[in-house]
Every structure is written in C-alpha cells, then in structure tokens.
C-alpha positions as CSV (number, residue, x, y, z in Angstrom):
1,X,0.0,0.0,0.0
2,X,1.3,3.4,-0.9
3,X,1.8,5.9,1.9
4,X,-0.7,8.3,0.4
5,X,-3.3,5.6,0.4
6,X,-3.1,4.8,4.1
7,X,-5.0,7.7,5.6
8,X,-7.9,9.8,4.2
9,X,-8.0,12.6,6.9
10,X,-8.3,13.1,10.6
11,X,-11.8,11.7,11.4
12,X,-12.0,13.0,15.0
13,X,-10.3,13.9,18.2
14,X,-11.7,12.4,21.3
15,X,-12.4,14.2,24.6
16,X,-13.1,12.1,27.7
17,X,-14.9,13.6,30.6
18,X,-17.4,12.8,33.4
19,X,-20.5,14.6,31.9
20,X,-21.3,14.5,28.2
21,X,-24.4,16.6,28.5
22,X,-22.3,19.4,30.0
23,X,-19.6,18.9,27.2
24,X,-22.2,18.9,24.4
25,X,-23.8,22.1,25.8
26,X,-20.4,23.8,25.6
27,X,-19.8,22.8,22.0
28,X,-23.3,23.7,20.8
29,X,-24.0,26.8,22.9
30,X,-20.5,28.4,23.2
31,X,-18.8,27.3,20.0
32,X,-22.0,27.1,17.9
33,X,-21.2,23.5,16.7
34,X,-23.8,20.8,15.9
35,X,-24.5,17.5,17.5
36,X,-24.4,14.9,14.7
37,X,-24.8,11.6,16.5
38,X,-25.1,10.0,20.0
39,X,-25.0,6.4,21.1
40,X,-24.1,4.1,24.0
41,X,-21.4,1.5,23.1
42,X,-22.0,-1.3,25.6
43,X,-18.9,-3.3,24.6
44,X,-16.6,-0.3,25.3
45,X,-18.7,1.0,28.2
46,X,-19.1,4.5,26.9
47,X,-21.7,7.1,26.0
48,X,-20.5,8.9,22.9
49,X,-21.6,12.2,21.2
50,X,-20.1,13.4,17.9
51,X,-20.1,17.1,17.3
52,X,-18.8,19.1,14.3
53,X,-18.8,22.7,13.1
54,X,-21.5,22.0,10.5
55,X,-24.9,20.3,10.7
56,X,-23.9,17.8,8.1
57,X,-20.6,15.9,7.9
58,X,-18.6,16.5,4.8
59,X,-16.0,14.1,3.4
60,X,-12.9,15.7,5.1
61,X,-14.5,17.4,8.1
62,X,-13.0,16.6,11.5
63,X,-15.4,15.9,14.4
64,X,-15.0,15.9,18.1
65,X,-16.0,12.7,19.9
66,X,-17.3,13.4,23.4
67,X,-16.8,10.3,25.6
68,X,-18.3,9.6,29.0
69,X,-17.6,6.2,30.7
70,X,-20.7,4.3,31.6
71,X,-19.1,1.8,34.0
72,X,-16.1,1.8,36.3
73,X,-14.3,-1.0,34.4
74,X,-14.3,0.8,31.0
75,X,-10.9,1.7,29.7
76,X,-11.9,5.4,29.5
77,X,-13.1,5.3,33.2
78,X,-9.6,4.0,34.2
79,X,-8.0,6.6,32.1
80,X,-10.2,9.4,33.6
81,X,-9.2,8.2,37.1
82,X,-5.5,8.8,36.3
83,X,-5.9,12.0,34.2
84,X,-8.0,15.0,34.2
85,X,-10.8,15.4,31.6
86,X,-9.3,16.2,28.2
87,X,-7.9,14.9,25.0
88,X,-7.8,11.1,24.9
89,X,-7.0,10.1,21.3
90,X,-7.0,11.2,17.7
91,X,-8.5,9.1,14.9
92,X,-7.5,8.8,11.3
93,X,-10.1,7.9,8.7
94,X,-9.2,5.0,6.4
95,X,-10.9,3.5,3.3
96,X,-9.9,-0.1,4.0
97,X,-9.1,-0.9,7.7
98,X,-7.9,-4.4,6.9
99,X,-5.4,-3.3,4.3
100,X,-4.2,-0.4,6.5
101,X,-3.8,-2.7,9.5
102,X,-1.8,-5.2,7.5
103,X,0.5,-2.5,6.2
104,X,1.0,-1.0,9.7
105,X,1.8,-4.4,11.2
106,X,4.3,-5.0,8.4
107,X,5.9,-1.7,9.4
108,X,6.2,-2.8,13.1
109,X,3.2,-1.0,14.4
110,X,1.4,-2.6,17.4
111,X,-2.4,-2.6,17.1
112,X,-4.5,-3.1,20.2
113,X,-7.0,-5.6,18.6
114,X,-6.3,-8.6,16.4
115,X,-9.4,-7.8,14.4
116,X,-11.3,-4.5,14.0
117,X,-14.1,-3.8,16.4
118,X,-17.3,-1.9,15.9
119,X,-17.3,1.7,16.9
120,X,-19.5,4.8,16.5
121,X,-22.2,4.5,13.8
122,X,-21.1,1.0,12.9
123,X,-17.6,2.0,12.0
124,X,-14.8,-0.5,12.0
125,X,-12.1,0.6,14.4
126,X,-8.7,-0.3,15.8
127,X,-6.1,1.5,17.8
128,X,-2.3,2.0,17.5
129,X,-0.6,1.5,20.8
130,X,0.8,4.8,22.1
131,X,4.3,3.4,21.9
132,X,3.7,2.9,18.2
133,X,2.1,6.4,17.9
134,X,5.0,8.4,19.4
135,X,3.1,8.7,22.7
136,X,-0.3,9.3,21.2
137,X,-3.2,6.8,21.2
138,X,-4.2,6.8,17.5
139,X,-7.5,5.2,16.3
140,X,-7.9,4.1,12.7
141,X,-11.6,4.3,11.5
142,X,-13.3,2.9,8.5
143,X,-16.6,4.7,8.5
144,X,-19.8,2.7,8.8
145,X,-23.2,3.5,7.3
146,X,-24.2,5.5,10.4
147,X,-21.0,7.5,10.5
C-alpha cells in the first residue's frame, strides 16, 4: 500500500470527561457547533456524542467525539481516574481498515486488537498502541453507514 493511500484525513479527536451533557452544551452553545450523533457503546462502556462545526458531515470534516464512561471497568473510566478530563486520542479515517492494518503491522506498528471492532455509527475501528504512535493513542476508523 502506498503511503498516500493509508489515511484519508483526521476523522475525529476524542475528549473524555465525566459529563457528556455538559460537554455537548459547551460545544453547541458556546462554539455554535452541531450534534451529529449519539449512542451508547455497551462493549466499550461509553456514552458517545459526535459534534462538528457544520450540521452535516462533509468528506474531510473533522469531528470531536465526546466520551463519557458508563461503567467503572471501562478503559476510559480508568484513564479518567488517572488523568483530568481532556484529549484522549486522535482518529485517522481510512478507506480499508484491513489493508491499512496489514501495512501498519508489516511496518512494526502494534495494534491493540487482532481484528477491527465496531465503533460509533457501525464504523470498523482499531487503535495503534501509544508506543507505536509516538506517545499518542491513535485510532484508525473505516466509517460505517451510520458515521
């Protein structure tokens, strides 16, 4: 895979905090952004809200994913215990997560999951370990139909 074919754009940056309703209020009332999607991901133990500067997502628009843990054993709950509310990860949009994952593994990148999991809006997701992301948790996202 050519380097230019790996990543389409930054899909979103994720903010983890204790109260998504308060966070979405800030983005919509103070910044004038729009709520695009909300859901609870039971597998990951999170309540997610996607916000963006426009009411409809365009091909290369970056979103902010607001994440609130829904149970104490969720990865984000443990992260929030150790850190203050704030930036958790950045996500890169990809066209073919399987091909990108294979290329990254060939290049020595450690992915957290053996196979992609289902994320927001039915997207296929995986994460690059922070040690492979120069200290940053990086998600790779192949958008689903509800994305």
